[in-house]
N, C-alpha and C positions, 0 to 999 in steps of 0.2 A: 427352682425358679419361684415357687409359690411363697417362699420365705422372704423374698426380696421386699415386697410391699410392707409387711410387718416390720422389717428392719428399718425402712425409711420412717415408719411411724414412730419407732423407738428413738430414732435420731431427732425427729421433730420434738419429742418430749424432752430430750436431753438439752436441746438448745432453746427450750421454751422460755427459760428465765434469763438467759444471757443474750438473747437476740439471734434469731435464725438467719439474719441477713449476711452474717459472716461466712456461712456455709451455704452454698447454692445447691439445695437438695432437689432431687428430681421430684416433680409434682405436676398435677394437671390444674391449670388455672382456667376458670370459667369466666368468659367475657361476653357481654351482651348489653344491648340498650334496654331502657326501661320498657316493661310490658312486652318483652321479646319471648316470654315463656321460660326464662332462665330458672326461676324458682320451681316451676312445675317439673322441669327436666330433672332437677336435683332430687325432688321428692319422689319421683318415679324410680330413681336409682336407689334411694334409701328404702322405699316401700312404706312410708308413713308421712303424715303431715307434721312438719316441725318448724317451718320457716314462717316468720311474720309476714303479713300481707297488708296492703293498703295502697293509697294513692301517693304519688311522688316517690322520693327515694326512701325505700323501707330498709334496705341493707346499707348501713352507714359505715361499716368497717369490715375488713376481710374476715371470712369464716373458713377456718381450716377444718375440713370434714374428713374424719378417719372412719372408714367403714371396715369392720373386722368380722369376718365370717366365723361363726361359732356354732356348735351343736345346740339344739333346743334346751338341753339341760344346762349347758354353760350360760345360755342366754338368761335362763331363769335365775341362776345363781348370781349373775352379774346384776340383774335388775333388783334382786332382793338385797344385795349389798349396797345398793345406791350408786353403782358405778355409772349407770345410764343417767346422765344429767345434761341439761341444756343451759349454757351460760348466757343469760339475757342481761345485757348491760344497758341501763338507761342513759341516754345522752341527749344533749340539747338538739333542737330542730335544725340548727345551722351547722352542726359539727359533722365532719367526715374525718375519721381517725384512721391512721395507718396501722396501729397496733391490732393484731388479729385476735379473734376469739377461736378457741380450740374446742371442737366437739367430737367426741369419740362414741361411736355407735356399734354395739355388739348385736349381731342378728344372724340367724341361719338363712335369712332371705337375701342377704347381700353378698357381693363378691368383695374380696380384699381390694380396697381402692382408697386413694387419698385425693381429695379435691380441695381447691381453694375458690370459694365463691366471693366475687368482688361486687361492689356497688354498681348498679346499672348506669350506663352512659346517659347523661342528661344534657339538655341544651339550654333550657330556660330555668332560672331560679324560681323556686316556689316558696311562698311564705317568708320566713325569716332567713332563708338560705342566702349566703353571700353571692355577690354578683359574679365572682369567679368560680362558682361551683363546678362548671364544666371543666375548667382547667385543673381544679383540685382532683376531680375524679379521674380525668385522663392521666394526670401525673401519677396517681396511685396505681392505676392499671399498668402503665408502662413500667413502673418499678418492679412489678411482679413478672410480667411477660418478657422483660428484657433479660431475665435469667436464662442463659443458654441451656440450662438443664430442665427447663419447664416445658411441658406440652400445653398448647393453647387450644381450649375447647371454645370455639366461637359459635354463639347461638344467634341465629337470625330467623325471623318469622317468614313463612312461605308467602304470606299475603303482602309482602313489600318487595320492592326491587332489590335484588341481591347486589347490584352494582353500587347501591348507596348504603350498604351495610356498614354501620359504625364499627362493629366488632371485627369484620374482615379488614377494614381500613387500618385499625390499630395493629392487628396481627401482621399485616404486610409491612408495617414500619420496622418491626423488629425481626420478622421472619420473611424476607422478600421471596425466598424460594419455596415457602410453604412446607418445609421439611418437618416443622414442629406443630403444624396446625391441623386440627380436625374440625370440620364444619357440621353443625347440627341444624337442620332446617325444621323449625317447630311450626305448630299450628297448620298442619297439612289439611285439616278438615275445614279451615276457614277461607280457603281460596275461592275466588269468584267462580260462579257456575260456568262450566265449559272450559275451564283451565285446569292445568295440573303442573306439578313440579318435576315431571319426569326428566326433562332436559337438565334441570339443575342437579337432581340427584345422581344423574349419570356423569356429572362433571363436564358437561359440554358447554356450560355457560361460563363458569369460573372454576378451573381445575384446582383441586386441593390435594396435596401429596398424600396425606394420611387418610383421605376419604371424606365422603359426605353421607350423613345418615339422617333420614327423615323420621320425625316422631309426631304423635298426636297428643296434645296437652289436654288436661282436664279443663272444662269450661267453668266459668264462674257459677253457672247453674249447678254443675256437678259438685262444686265445693259447698254451695249453699245447702244442697240436699244431702250433703255428707256421703256422697258416693264413694265407696271404698276404692283404694288404689288397685286392688286385684280386679275388680269389675272394670275399671278404667283401662287397664292393660289388656283385658280380653276384648273390650270394644275397639281398642287401638289396633290389635292384631286383625280383627274382622274388617276394619276399615282398610287396612293395607292390602288384605286379600282381595277386596272388591275393586279398589282403585289402582293399586300398584302390584298386581300379582307377580310380576317378574322380579320385583325388588322386595317382596314381603319377607323373605328369609334374611335380607340384609338391611332391614329397617326396624324401627320400633325401639322401645326403652330397654327391653331385655337384651337385644343385640347390641345396643349402645353400651350397656354395662359390661358385657363380655369384651367388646372391642376396647373399651377404655382400660380394663384390667390387663388385657393382653399387651396393649401398647405401653402401658406404664411399666409392666414387668420387663419387657425388652429394653425399654428406655433406661430403667434403673441398671440393668445388666451392662449396658454400654457406658453409663456414667460412673459406675462403681470404681474402676481403677483410678480414674482421675480424682474421684472423691476421696479415696483412701490416701492418695499422694498429697492432696491439699490438707487433709487432717493432720498428716505427719509433719508437713512443713509448718503449719500454723502452731502445732504443739511446740516445736522447737523455738519459733519466734516468741511465743508467749512465755515460754520458760525463761528465755533471755530477758524479756521485759520484767518478769517477776523478780529475777535475780538482781536487776538494776535497782529495784525499789528497796531491796534489803528486807530484813526481818524487823518486826516491831522492837523498839528499844526496851531492854530489860535491865541491863547494867549500864547506867549513864556514864559512870567514870570510865569504864573500859571502852565504851563506844566513842566517847570524846577523844580519848588518847589514840584510839585506832584511826579515827578520821584525821586528827591533827598530824599524826605520824605519816600517814599515807600522803597527805597534802604536801608536807615538807619534803618527803622523798620524791614525789612527782615533780615538785618545783626544782629540786636540785638535779634530778635526772633530765629535765628539759634543758637546763643549762649545759649539762655534760653531753647531751645528745643521745642518752640511753633510755628515753621515755618510751612507753608502749605505743602511744599515739603520736606518730611523727607526721608533721605537715608535709604535703607534697606539692602544695600550690605556692608557698612562699617560705622564705627563711624565717626561722623562729628560734628563740632561746639562744643557746650558746653560738649557734651558727650565725645568727644575726649580729651578735656582739663581735664575733670574729670579723664579720664583714665591715662593721663600723670601724674597728681598729685599723684594718689593713687596706680597706678600699676607700671608705668615706673619709676617715681622718688622714690616712696616709696620702691619698691623692690630693687632698686639700692642701696639706703642707708642701707637697711637691709643686703645686701650682703657684706658690708664693714666690715672687721674684725677689732675690736678695737685695736688689737695688731699686725695687719698686718705690715710687714716690720720692726718690732722691735724685736731684738734679746736680749738674756740675757747679752751678752757682751756690747751692746749699753746701757743697763740699768746700768751695773756696771761702765762703763766709765762715764756716766752722774753723778752717785753718787760720784765717786772719784773727778771729776772736780768740783762738788759743795762743797766739803769739804776743798779744798785747800791743804796746806802742812800737815795738821793734820789728823790723822786717824779718821774716823767717829765713833762717839759713838752712834748716832741715824741715821735713814734714813733721809737725808736732804729733806726738802719740796721743795727746789729749783729744785732738779732733777725731782721730780714729775711734777712740772709745765712745765719745759722744754720739757719733753717727751709727756705730754698730749696735749700741744699746737701743737706739731709736728703731732700728730694723728688727732687732730681736723681740721687741715688745709686741710686734705683730703676730707672734706665734701664740700668744696667750688666748686670744678669742677663739680660734678653732679648737684649742685644747679644752676649753671650758664647754664648748658645744659638743665635743666628743663625750664628756661626762653626762651631759643632758640626754644625749641619744641613748646611751647605755641605761640610764635611769628609766627612760620611757620604755625600753624593751623589757626591763625587769618588771615594770608595771603590767605590760601586756602578758607576761608569763602567768600572772595571777589569774587572769580571765581564761587563758588557755587551759590551765590545770582545772579550773572550776567547771569548764564546759566539756572537756574531753576525758581527763584522767580520773577525776574523783567524782563519779556519778552519784555515789552515795551522799556526797555533800549537798547535792541539790534537794535532798529530802528535808533538810533543816535550813530554812531561809535565814533565821537569825544567826545560826552558827556560821553560815556562808558569809553573811555580811560582816560578822565580827572578825573572821579570818582575813577577809579582804582589808578591813580597817587596820588590823594589827600589822600586816605585811606592808601596807601602804605607809603606815606610821614609821616602821623601821627604815624603809627606803627614804622617807622624808628626813629622818634624823641623820642618815649617813650622807645625804647629798651635799649639805654645806661643808661637811668635814672633807669630803673628797674634792670639792671645788677649792677649798683652802689649800689642800696639799698640791693640787695641780698649779694653783697660783704661785705657791712657794717654789715649784720647780723652775718656773720662768724667773722668779725673783732671785733664785740662787744663781742662775746663769748671768743675770744682770749685775749681781753683787761683785763679781770678780771676772775681769776679762783676762783669761789666761793666755798671754801671748807666747808662753813657753809650752803650749800644748803640742804634743808630738806631731799632730797633723797640721799644725800651723807653722812649722819650721820653714818650709819653702817660701811661703809668702813673706815671712819676716826677713829672710835672707835677701829677697828681691828688694824689699824696702830699704834695707841697709845698703845694698849695692847702689841703688839709685841715689841715696843720700850722699854716699862717698863720692860718686861721680859729680854730684852737684858741688861738693866741697872743692874738688880738684879744679873744676871749670871756674868756679868763683875765684879761687886763688890765682889762677892764670890770668883771669880778666883784671884782677886788682894789680898784679905785677906789671902787666902791659900798660895799664893806665898810668901807673906811677912813672914808668920810663918815659912815655910820651910827654907826660906833664913836666918832668924835669928838664927835658930838652927845650921845651917851649919857654920855660921860666928863664933859662940861661940866655936866650936870644932876645927876650923882650923885657928884661928886668929894668933896663935903664929907661925905656920909653914909658913903661907903666909907672915908674917912680915920678916922672915929670907930670904925667897927666892924671895921677891918682887923686890929687886934691880936687881938681875940677870935676872929674866924673862922680866923686862922692857927693859933691855939692848938688850936682844935677839930679842924682838919684834921690837925694833927700827931699828936694823940691817936688819931684814926681810922686813920691810916697805921700807927701802932705796933701797934694791935690787929689789923689785917687780916693774913691769911696771905700768905706770899711767893708771887707769881705767876711761872709758867714762861714765859720768852720764848725757847724753843728754836726751831729752824728748822722751819717748818710743812712737812708733807708735801704732795704734789701733791693738790689738790682738797680740802684741809682748811684750816680757819681756827683761829686761837688763841682759845680760849674765856676771855674776861676777866670774864665774868659767871657767875652761878650757873645761869642758864637755858641750855638746849641750843641750839647754833647749827647750822643745817642745813649739809650738805656742799656742796650746790649752791645757787646764788643767781642772781637775775636780774641780767644785766649792766647797768651804768649806760650812759647815752647815750654818754659818752666812750669807755668800754671797747668798746662795740659798734662805734663808729666806728673805733677803733684796729684791731680785728680785721678789719673790712672792708677797711681800707687794706692791711694785711699780706696778706690773702688775694688781693686784687687784684694786688698786686705779685708774689706768688709765682706765681700762675697765668700772668701775662703773661710773666715771665721763664722759667718752666718750658716754655711752648710754644715760646719761642725756642730753648732748648737742645734740646728734643725734635726740632724740625725739623732742627737741625744734626746731631744724632746719627743721625737717620733717613737723612740724606744721606751722612754721612761713614763710617758703618760698612760699607755695601756697597762703597764705594770702597776702604776699607782691606782688606777681605776679598779683593776682586778683585786688588789690587796685591800683597799679601804672601802670598796663598795660591793663588788660581786662576791668575793670569797668571804667577806665578813657576813653578808646576808646568808650565804649558804651555811656557814658554821653556826650562826646564832638564830636561824629561823625557827627551828623546832623548840628550842628553849624559850624563845620569846613568845611563841604561841602558847606553850604550856603555862608559862608564867602569867600571861595575861588572861587566859581563858579557863584554866583548870582551877576553878574556885567553886566550892560547894554551892554557894547561893546562886551561881550562874548555870549550873549543870542542867537543872530542870527547864530553865527558860530557853537555853540554847538548843536543846534537843527536842523541841516541840516540832512535830512534823506539820507540814502544810496540809490543809484539808484535801487539796487535790491529790497529793501523794498517797494519803491513806485511802481515799476513795478509789484511786486508780489501782492500788495494790489489791484491794478487795475484788474489783471487777476483773482484773487480770487473773487472779487466783480462781475465781468462779469459771471464767472462760477456759482456763487451762484444765480444770477438773472436768468440764463438759467435753473438751476435746479428747481427754484420756478415755472417758466413757465411750465416746463415739468411736475411737480407735478400737476399743475392745469389742464393741458391737459389730463393726465391720470385719474384724478379724475372725469372728465366729462363723462367717460365711465361708464355706469351703469352696475351693475352685470347682468342684464337681457340681455344686448347686447352681452354677451360672449357666449351665448348658443342658 
């Protein structure tokens, strides 16, 4: 048990240069307001005068006080070697610093003990002190006593109301149950005549779990007359025997020192298992951080090739789905490219209506334009090609958009690899930026080539309408059947008309011969009197008005016109589906060949060719100042943690009980 406090002292020394706040070591923190007698209590524990005194805030930064019990011979050797020193740091009047001063005292008159003395709690700024001096001091105190492994030694004078004690108030904020708090009632000899602190010392006013101990401090007169601490402690014991005989054995500076040493040893014993676990966990964490920073660069050529090769490998693995760091929140890399091909692009093509934007009037207009001045006997094939090309052209825009989405995902993979896969790359900002620039440039060069190839896919389909396509046979047969039916119907109509006309001619030939000259004359006169009619080209959806009455813009289609429209619609839909299926299959293949696979195959050679140049090696492999500094700090902390682990491991299980 007695080796526990020296062990904590050694741990404090280990973490002195790297920051002790990362490890919450067991310690006793002394808290009290100004002029509460806090300094006198500490000096009585040490057995000598060593703290500065004065008005206002004298203690301006934490003092870690290590008391080490040694034999008189060891004390003499320590003092002769200069080990007993007091670190006095000059600071400005308005400064309160968090960085502690460490003081180690070897003496046969002290018990093994470690204390942290903090600045006294103040309310009003004095001199050049900042207006928020109270908040600064309280924040510092709370940062120390918030440590769950610390014991709180609250010092409060007996001649003030304990209910208004600032030290107890702060202690209650972090230790509401009082499990870590020990109260010291100072200045018992300065209470008003006829009063005493018996009720307070017995815990009947404010109970404190670890106990309440009363002490008598040296007066200013004792300090001025250089009264020794030994004499002061004898007078303290005599005072307690006279005024508190029932508590004399459980009060005073000597009893306080023994109690603090005992409490600290038991507290260290309780905290040691968790402390060892935390040191082990932190060692593993800092080792991982140190590995991520890598070693200082010695061979620039090998380092550059290693980083470039690893980046290219990680980039390709992300596309293939074999990367070490796989996203779980969103699709990334090859999985997202697959989604673009089969979900985004595929569904977009499926949503395109083969007859979208194509009206029956458009079809009839195309048929008439394809027949010229002669009425159409069959549905002209030229009108079908004209209309189906117009519909096929609509497949180009989503195809080019598919290329753009894949290109954007290949850009995102660059940042993914930089952030997750190649941690070592972050050590060299210029190399990182250069790699991003090279890969971005490679993608930028391949984008127009891929767009051109996808554009050519649509152009190839538009170049030749293959009506002999195996999947187009049924539609062509339907068209031929309809046309043949139209021919038969038309022939029968012509034959019937001829027969009727012949019969009428035979019966009326004589009458028409007599009246022919007269009718011709009347018609000639009517034509000369009638105004000239306009036979210009009709606009879409309008008819030439040859009569005085208005002609409606739209009309009901005849049976033949309806039949012609249905034939063209059927042919367009059938052929459009064939082309759409082909485009849906060929565009992803084109993008993979000309963009994705090309980048995968040429990425490493492109990076090496652009970056592996002797004049650039030194410049590209310059570490950032933050990385170099963080590596040094992490290495120092890791070394401290290893030493701490060795120190804790020296304590055998039998020493704890």
